[in-house]
N, C-alpha and C positions, 0 to 999 in steps of 0.2 A: 550503860551509864556513860556520861560524858565528863571528861576532865576539863571543865570550863576554865578553871584557874590556869592550868597548864597551857591550854590553847591561847588564852588571853595573854599570858606571858610570852609565848612564842611569837604571837602577832605583834606585841609591843616591841620586842627586840628587833623584829624585821622592819617594822614601821619607823623605828628610831634611826635606822640606817639611812644615811643620806641617799636620795634617789632623785629621779627626774621630777616627780610631783613636788617634792620639797623645794628644789631649785627653782622650778617654774613659779610656784606660788609666792615664794619670797621675792623673787625678781619682779614678778607682776605687781606685788604690793608696793615695793619700793618705787617702781616706775609709774604706776597708775592709781595706787591707793587701795584701801581696804574694800571698797565696793566692788571693784573689778575682781578681786580675789575671792570675795564671798560667792560671787556667781560661779567662779571657777571651782570652788570647793563643792558647791552643789552638783556641778557636772561630774566632778571626780567621784563623789560619793555615789551618784546614780550609776556611773560606769562601773565602779567597783562592785556595787550591789548586783547589777545585771551579770557581770563577769562571774561573780561568786555563785549566783543562782544557776547559771549554765554549767559551771564547774561541778556543783553539787549533783546536778542531774547526770552529768557525764561520769562522775565518780561512782554514783550509785549503780549505774549500768555496768561499769568496768568491774567493780568489786563484787557484784552479784555473780560474776562468772566463775568464781572459785577461789580457794585459798592460795593457789600459786600466783594468781594476779595480785592478790592482797600482799603477799610477800614481796613481789616485784615492786609494788608501790612503796613498800617500806624502804627498799634499797634506793629507789628514786628519791624518796624524801630525804634520806641521808645525803645523797649526792647533791640534791637541790640546796640544802642548807649549807653544805660545804661550798658550793658554787656562789651562793649569795654572799657568804662571808668573804670569799676571794674577791668577788667583784667590788664589794664595799671597801676592802683594804686597797685594792689596786686603783680604784677610781676616786679615792678620798680627795676631796678638794676640787674635783673637776666640775666645771660649770659650762653650760652651753647657752650663750646669749641668743643664738639663733633659734633655740627651742621656745623662746618667749614670744608668742604672737601678740601683736598690738592691734586689737580689734575691740568692738563694742562688747559690753558686759554679757549679752546673750551668746556671743561667739566664744567667749571664754568658757562659759558653761558647756557649750556644745563641744568645744575642743577637749575639755576635761572629761566629758562623757565618752567621746569617741576614743581618745587615747587609752582610757582605762577599760573600756569595753573589750578592746582588741589586744590588751596587754597579755602576751603569752606567759611572761614571768608570773604574773598574778594568778592566772589560771593554773599553771603548773604547781605553784606553791600550794594553792588551795587543794587541788586534787591529790597531791602527794602527802601533804602534811596533815590534813584534816583527819584521815583514818587513824592516825597515831593517837588521837585523843578520844577515841570511841572504843568502848569495850568490845572486843572481838574484831575491831578494825573494819567493820562494815556498817557505816552510818546509814540510818534511814534518811529519807528526804527531809523530814522534819528536823532531825538532829543536825543535818548539814546546813539547813537554813538558819538554825539557831547559831551555829558557829559562824555562818556568813554575816549575820547581824552583828555579832561581837566583833568580827574583823572590820567591818565597815565602820562601826561606831568608834573603834580605837583609831583607825586611820583618820577619820573625820575630826576627832578630838585633837589629834596631833597636828593635822593641817590647820585647824582653826587656831591653835596655840601659836603656830609659826607665823600665821598671817597677822595675828594681833601683836606679836612681838616685833615683826617687821614694820607694822604700822607705827608702833611706838618709836622704833628706831628712826623711821622716816620723819616723824614729827620732831624728835629731839634734834636730828640733823638739820632740819629746816630752821629750828629755833636758833641753833648755833650759827648757822650761816647768816641768819637775819641779824644776829648780834654782832657778828664779825664784820659785816659790811654795812652796818648802820652808821 
């Protein structure tokens, strides 16, 4: 049995924590507009999906080795969540303008894909946290892919919401500037 609600809540809490994807997508939207960011979101989603699929495969191999490894994964999950909370608290408000590439729309999608495909934090989160929401702690490949789809869907919805809000702020700012200098 899968605790879909619990997993969705865990993913939502992690995804609402400011991170590089959020900063990059908002900055990209403000600088280049919604179209550039929508391409980036597509790349991010594909990268997250590929990363999650690889992580599901790795987790199923690791967890099949026995209960000792499953317990070890539980300890790693707790440490991972504590580390993510510490990172979010410590880096609150940090932004990196150098992380915002200024390229064509297709390059934004490719950058989003590559960055999220090789993101070790994303893989570690998925490998260590996913088993906590599966009865017995040993997910099947199908169960893992179900959780991966939930994770990518939540992340993509949050990214889309951020981009649309940033685009709105961009338009409002442009309107105010036009009125102020008219």
